[in-house]
C-alpha atoms as one frame of an Amber mdcrd trajectory, in Angstrom:
protein
  58.681 153.546  75.098  59.025 157.313  75.185  61.473 158.946  77.583  59.440
 160.643  80.363  62.200 163.152  81.157  63.396 165.931  78.839  67.017 165.559
  77.690  68.241 168.603  79.619  67.448 167.188  83.031  67.333 163.505  82.151
  70.440 162.393  84.060  69.581 164.127  87.343  65.956 163.015  87.301  66.890
 159.437  86.410  69.307 159.263  89.343  66.647 160.665  91.673  64.029 158.243
  90.370  66.381 155.276  90.822  67.328 156.320  94.355  63.678 156.822  95.266
  62.660 153.508  93.695  65.399 151.546  95.452  64.633 153.215  98.793  60.907
 152.516  98.495  61.496 148.908  97.407  63.860 148.387 100.340  61.355 149.858
 102.771  58.512 147.702 101.438  60.690 144.581 101.508  61.859 145.218 105.071
  58.292 145.756 106.282  56.971 142.684 104.478  59.823 140.367 105.403  60.308
 141.786 108.888  56.775 140.860 109.854  55.568 144.295 110.910  52.418 143.942
 108.824  51.776 140.223 109.160  52.847 139.428 112.724  50.298 137.361 114.619
  48.908 139.039 117.713  50.108 137.707 121.030  47.519 135.365 122.502  46.825
 135.683 126.210  48.204 132.921 128.374  45.886 129.993 128.936  44.711 129.791
 132.519  44.569 126.271 133.876  42.468 125.092 136.805  42.880 121.843 138.683
  39.974 119.446 138.102  38.936 116.071 139.395  36.674 113.466 137.869  33.747
 112.036 139.777  31.701 108.922 139.336  27.992 108.958 138.638  27.338 107.762
 142.187  29.260 110.729 143.613  27.395 113.085 141.288  24.023 111.647 142.303
  24.919 112.090 145.970  26.028 115.696 145.449  22.931 116.550 143.391  20.624
 114.904 145.922  22.211 116.881 148.732  21.657 120.173 146.906  18.055 119.536
 145.716  16.704 117.150 148.242  16.170 113.408 148.011  15.606 111.627 144.703
  17.689 110.689 141.680  18.757 113.320 139.171  16.628 113.491 136.027  13.284
 112.551 137.551
């Protein structure tokens, strides 16, 4: 492979390229491994409400009271 830098400034440019490459690789690695790009968003807290179960007889009575007499579904 051909040398991309002329011989007169080869040493200085190589050092600069290595420093830049190492700095960029370190920055990319710290971002990728640190989770700044791939961190999951914080989910909101789940709100709970107290509930009770009711029998079909209790449901029929509640529905009949709200609609009038008669079974539900007729």
